[in-house]
N, C-alpha and C positions, 0 to 999 in steps of 0.2 A: 565563527563560520559565516561566510558570505552568502546572502540570499541569492539562489540561482536565477531568480526572475530577472529579465532583461527588457530593455526598452528599444522600440523603434518608432519612427514618426506615426502619428495617428493616421489611419486609413491607408497606410502604405502596404504594399505587397513586396515580397522578396523574390527577386529574379536574379539568378546568378548561374555560374557554371554548374551544370548537373541539377539545378533546381527548376521546378515547374511552377509557373504562376498559379496562384490560388484565385479562383473565381469567387468573388463575394457578391456578385450580382444575382446569383442563383439562389433559390430557396435553401438549398444544401450546399454551403461553401465547401469546395473541394479542389484538390490538385490531381484528380484521377480522370479528368475529362469526362464526367458523368453525362454531360449533354450529348455525347456520341453514342451513348447506349440507352435508347429510349425505354426498352423493357426494364432494365435495372433502375433507371431514374423513376419510372412510374411506381415501381415496387417500394422504393425508398421514400418517395413522396407520400405514398399511402401510409407508411409506417410513422412518418414524421409527426403528424398530428396526434397519433396514439402515444408517441413518446412524450409530447408536450402535455397530454392529458395525465400521463403517469407522473411527470415532473410536478405538475400542479397538485396532484393528490399526495405524492410520497416525498417530494423535495422539501427544502427547508420550510418549516411550518411558521407562518406568521410574517414571512418577509418576501413573499412573492412580488409585491408591488414596490419594494424598497429599491432605491438606486444604490448599486454596490460597485465599488472601485475594483474592477476586474481586468485581468489581462486576457486578451483573445488571441489565439494562435492565428497568424496570417501568413505563415510561410514555414519552411523547414530548414532554412539556413541558420546554423547555430550562432552565427554572428549577429543575428537580429531577426526574431521570428514572431514577436508578439507586440500588440499595442494595448495601451492602458486607457481606461475611461470608465465613468459611471454608467451602468447599465442595469436594467431590471432583469433578474435572472431568467424568466421565461422568454425574454427577447434575445438572450445570449446566442451568438452565432456558432452553434455546434456544427462541426463539419467533419470531412474526411480528409486526412492528411497522411500520406505515406512518405517516408524518407526517400531520398533519391535512389534510383536503381544504380547498382554497382555493375559497371560493364564487365562481362566475362566472369561473374561470380559463379563459383562452383560449390557444390554441397561439401561442407567442411568435416563431416563425420558420418559414421554409420556404414552400412554395406554399399551405399551409393556414393561414398566419399570420392571427390574428384570429378564427378559428373556434373553437367550443367544444372543449375537450380531449375525447379519447376515453376513455370508461370501459371499453370492450371493444376488442379487437384489430380494427383496420381490415382487412378481408379482403385488400385489395390489397397490404398491407404485412406480412402474416402471416410469411412466410419471413424477411424482413429483420429484423423485430422479434425473432423467436425466435432468430436468430443472435446479435444484440446481447446478449440475456439469457444465452444459453448461454456465450458467450466471457467475460462478466463473471463469471458464476457459476463457471466453471472455475478462474479465478484464486484463488478463495477457499480451497478445500480444497488446492489446489496449494501455497500458502505454508505451510500446516500440515504437509504432508508433507515439505517442504524443511527444516523447522526441528525435526523430531521428536526429534532426538538432542541438541539443544543444552542441555536441562536438566541433563544429566550433567556438563557443564563450565561451569555458570553461575558467574560471578564473585562472586555474592552471592545471598542469598535475595530481596532486593529486585528484582534483575534477573531472577531466575528467575520470580518472580511476574509481572512485566511481560510476559515471553515468553508465559507461559500465558494472560494476559489477552488479548494479541493473538491468540493461537490460538483461544480460545473465541469471540472476536467475529468472526474470519474464518469460523468455523463458523456463527455466526448470520447472517452475510451470505450464506453459501451457502443457508441456509433462506429468506432473502428472495427469492432468485432462483428457488429450487425452487417456492415458493408461486406466483409469477407463471407459471411454466411449467405446473404442474399445474392451476391455476385457469383459465387462459386459452387453453391449447393442446391440451387433450384428450389423446388417446393419444399424439400426437407429444411433448407436454410431459412425460407420464409416462415415456416412453422416454428423453428427454433427461435428466430428473432421475436416472434410474437410471444413465446413462452417466457423470454427474458423480461417482458414487461408484466407478466402475469404472476410470477412467483413473488413472494414477499418475505423479507427478512423476519425470521422468528414465527412465521405463520405455521399454525398446527398441522394443516392439511397440504399446503403448498409452499414449503420453505425454500430458502436458497440452498444450493447444492452442497456447499462446504460448511461444516459446523461453526467455524469461527465467525462466519458472516450471518449467523442466526443469533449471536450474542448481543445483548443490549449494549449501547454506549450511553450510559446514563449521566455522565458528568465530563467535565472538561479534562480532568487528569486522564480519564479513560480515553478520550479523544486523542490527546497527545501521545499516550502509549500506543494507541492504534496506529497513528500516522508514523510513529518511529519504528515499532516492531512489526506490525502487520502489513503496512505499506511496504516495508522492506522485503517481506516475502513477495509482495507484488513485483518489486524491482528484480528479485532473483528469478522469478518465473518468467517475467518479460524478457530478461537478459537471455534466458535459456531458449525462449521461443524466437528471439531475434537471431539466433544461430540457424534457424530452420532452413531446410532445403526448399520449402515452399516459399517462394520469394515474396509474395504479397503479405504473408503473415510476418516474415522477417522485417520487411519495410515498415509495416504498421507498428510493430513493437519497438523498433528503433526510435521512432519518433515519440511514442508513448513514454519512453524512458526519459526524454527531455522534460516532460511535464512531471513525471513521477518524482524528480529530484526535489521539487518544491514541497511535496507532500511530507517527505522525510525531514526536510528543513523545518517545517512547521512542528513536527513531533519533537525533534532534537532541541530546538530552541524553546519550545513550550515547556518541556521537562526541565531544561536548564534554567529557565526564568523562574519556575516553581521552586527549584533548589535555591536559587539566588535569593528569592524572598524569604525562604525559611532561614537561610544562614544569616541574613541581614537583621531578621527580627530576633534571632537568638543572641546575636552579638549585642544588639541594642539593649536587650533585657538582661544581659550578663549570664546567659544560660550556656553551659559548655557541654552538658551531657546530652547527646542526641537522643537517648532513650527516655528522656524525662517528658513523655508524651503529654501528660496533663498540662503542664506549664507551657509547653510549646504550642499546643493546640489552642490554648487560651489567647494566644497572640494573633489568632486568625490565619495561621499558616499550616502547612502539612508536614509532619515530622518525617525525617528521612527514613526510619524503619518502615513506615507505612508506604512510602514511595518504593521501597525495595519490595514489599509484599505485592504491591500493585504491578511492579515490573515482573515479578515472578509469575503471576497469573497470566499477563498478556504474552510473555515469552512462551510459556508452556502451551497455551491455546494456539498461538501462531505456529509453533513447531509441528503441531498436529496437521497443519495445512500442507506439509511436505509429503504426507501419505506414509505408507509403510516403507521402512528403510530398505527392505529388500522387495523389489517390485517387478513383476513380469510386465506390467503395462508400461512402466518407465523404460524397461529394456527394449520393449518393442518400438516405442516412439523414438529411442535413440537409434536403434538399428535401422529404422526406416528413414532416418535423416530428418525427422520432423521436429524434434526438440532435443537440443544439445545440453551440454553442461555449462555452468556459469563461466563465462570467459573462454569458451571453447577454443576459439581461434588463437588465444594467447598460451594455451596449455602446452606444456612440453613433456616429454618423457614417455609418451605412448603413441600408438598408431591412430588414435581417434576412432578406432573401431572396437577395441576392448575385448576381442574374442579370446585372448589368452592372459588378460591382466586381472589382478585382484585388488581389492580395497578393504581396508580394516573396518569392520562394522561391529559396534558395541552391542552385545546381546547378554541376556540373563541365561546362564548355563549353570545347572546344579546349584542354584541359590547364590550365584556370584555374577558380578558384572565382568565380562571378559571381552576382549577385542579378537574377533575372528576374521581371518582372511576369507574374503567372499568374492565370487566372480564379479569383477567391476561392472560388468554389463547389467547385472541384477542389483547393483548397489548405487545406481545413479541418484536415487532419492537421498541415500545416506550421505553421499558426497555433497549434494546440494545443501542439505541441512547443516553439515560441517562448515561449508562456505558461508552460509547465513550466519551462523554463530560467530564466526571470525568477523564478518562485516558489521555485526552489531556492536562490537567492542569499541570501535573508534569513538562513537558518541558517549558511551559509558565512561571512557577514560577522560573525555572533556568534562563530564559532570564531576568526576572524582577530583580533577584538578581544581574545580571551583570550590568543592568542599574542603580540600586541603588548604587552599589559599585563605579560606575563612578560619583556619585553625582548628577545625573539628576533626576528631578521631572517628571517622566513619568512611567506609568504601562501599559503593554499590557494586554488585557482582552478578554475573549470570549464573543461574542454577545449573545443575547437571542436566544434560540433555534428556535424561530419562524422567526428570521430575514432573509429576502431575500430568502424565501423558495418557491419552485415551485411544491413540491410534499407533500402530507399529509395534516394534520390538518391546516397548516398555508398557504397553496397555495391560492393565490389571496388576501391575507391580507397584510397590510403595517405595519410592526413592526420594530421599531428602535432597534439598538443594545442594548439599555437600557431596552427594553421590553415595550415600549409605543406603544399602538395601535393607529395609526394616519390615516388620510385620504390620498388619493393618491396625493392631491395637496401639502400637508405638506411633504410627502415622496420625491416627485419630487424636491421640493425646497431644501431639506437637503441631497439628495442622494450623492452628491459629498463629504460630510463630512464622509460618511460611506464606500464608495467603491471607488476603483481607477478610476480616470478620464483618458480620452485619453491623456492628458498632462502628467499625472503620468506615464502611461505605455511608452510614448515616452521618458521620462527621463530615466526610467529603461533600455529601449532598448539602449539608448546612451551610457550606462555604459558597455554594453555587448561587450567588446573588448577582443579578445583572448589573453591569456597568456600561451604560449605553450613551454616555455623554463623551464628546470628543476630549481625549486627554485623560479620561478617568480610567483607572486600573484597579482591579480587585485586590484586596489585601494579600492574597495567597500567591500572587504572581508579580514579578517585577516587569516594568516596561521594557520593550525591546531596545537594543542598542541604537537602532536606526529604523526609519520608516520604510514604506514600500515605494520602489521606484522614485527614490530621492524625496519623497514626501516627508513631512515631520511626523513624529510619533503621535501628536495630537490632532492629526488630520481627520476630517470627517469621512472615514473610509466607507461607512454605510450611512446613507440618508434615510432615516427610518421615518416612514409616512405616518 
């Protein structure tokens, strides 16, 4: 899988057909002509130092003064939009970048389908639109907070740099949502922007809005699972918002998707390199049974069944982020033209208004799992979850090919969509990864086969020993195939002071 990071010349800006020059002379780099709106500029310049204070308090712990080899977005042309160089993270040039405006764009779905897109917030949808932006915005700083201690146990400088790249880009995505709130929602927007800096992941009294963003990310396997599975939810949500009839939101999300690709790359290759190290160690030791955990773990690698249990946990927690499969709020956002389906513009077979269409939703009825035809408008979340599950499979198949190539009889799989759910149709049900509906007693007896145990997590934690010398990699993960931006794999990606 090729790394989606790309290179353009240092200090360059991209100017081309349909693209707006990015001003890097201002305190807040942007391509939205901030200097022409003094009130907006003042509000954002007031928020900016508070953001930096939040970053220093809740960003990567212990590395704020280290020079990190980061890419910085300097334009929105996909042919070349970033520059690379060592920078201290608090000095990173976070900015506001919108994808180019599409001339003549119309609302692609809902009851306003075919009408010109909105440049300003439609009054009747003000509250609903603000909520969509706030929820999306809240996930961005939350993941930074969840991952703030991981640098101390990084398995290599390469991986440490990738962690910090993900972190600074999540910070920029927060800026994207704050820009929309402050520009388009007045005092309410400014208050919401402030609240985004006040909530804390996992805080007892003021937690982040969505449950998965209050979970700990205690180790690097968890981080790779998060960036593959949970950031993929982010991709699905951003892609749905990129269809929005509110054009500033659409344009913001279209560019955010450019950066999001690297986050999923970090997850997919991180898990893949973990699997590669395990397979190589087993082969060298002459171990052919993937379930011989004691001998495999003695090699300083993570056994494949434990990787499966970790994946089960992260997939189930992430699936809850999609909300209830049958949702009046999702229906309202679709009908209003604010949030579409994944790939809405490419979908065929319906009128993109869904007033008379149905969609099959899996439910528990009379003690059985059944698929029921449900009004498609109310099943928006169910469809997005199904699209997500399909999208996850590509990376899983790559991992399985690597396992098969190593000659091992083992396949990673996705659990049933109802497995270990806390939200939606399957909340309160006990469903095995294979899709069997069982009683609580059976679930409790077999739970340790499905999900990581305390002993599993203690073992993973024991492997989390830092490797902070250039070219040094922990035993449990293989080096990458290639470095970042044509640099060697033993490059000093982070200069630790």
